C-alpha positions, 0 to 999 in steps of 0.5 A, a space after each residue: 486490538 486492531 492494528 495496521 502497521 507499515 514497514 520498509 520505507 526509507 531512503 531510496 535512490 533513483 532506479 533502485 528498489 524498496 519493498 513495503 510491508 503492511 501487516 493487519 491484525 484484529 480485522 475480520 473479513 478483509 475484502 482488499 488491501 491497498 497502498 495509497 500515497 500523499 505528497 506534500 500539497 497534493 491529493 492522496 492517490 491510489 497506488 495499488 490495490 489487491 482483493 482477497 481473490 487476487 485481482 489488482 489495480 494500479 495507478 498509471 504512474 506506477 504500472 510496470 514498476 510497482 507490484 502489489 502482492 498479498 499473503 492472506 494467511 498472514 493478513 499482510 500486503 507487500 508493495 515491491 517498488 522498482 525503478 524508483 523515481 524522485 516523483 515517487 517521494 511521498 508518505 505511503 499509507 496501507 489501507 485495509 477494506 472490509 465489508 459488513 454483512 450488508 456489503 457496506 465497505 469500511 476502511 482501516 488505515 496505517 500510520 504511514 511510512 515515508 519514502 524518499 527517492 533521491 536523484 
């Protein structure tokens, strides 16, 4: 059974911290895992992404504040969110990217977890 399950969302305060976790199961040959977010009325945007080799990519708006990491043995990704701002309020989604034998990508998604940052 394929599962992508996020946890750790909730209410944070400006300047505080939250840590999100994403556990993937039943998925083979994971190429990368990442976090995306969508605020009401806005487009979904990439927050952070990490490959199986450890390369990372961040949105400009979170550089220096958020850190993505991955435990390959557990197929789990984490997002450490520091120095939170009210504009970080959004639904955060975990993405799991795999590659076919032909190198064609395929994505699995978690159900999303709400992060609300109060001022």
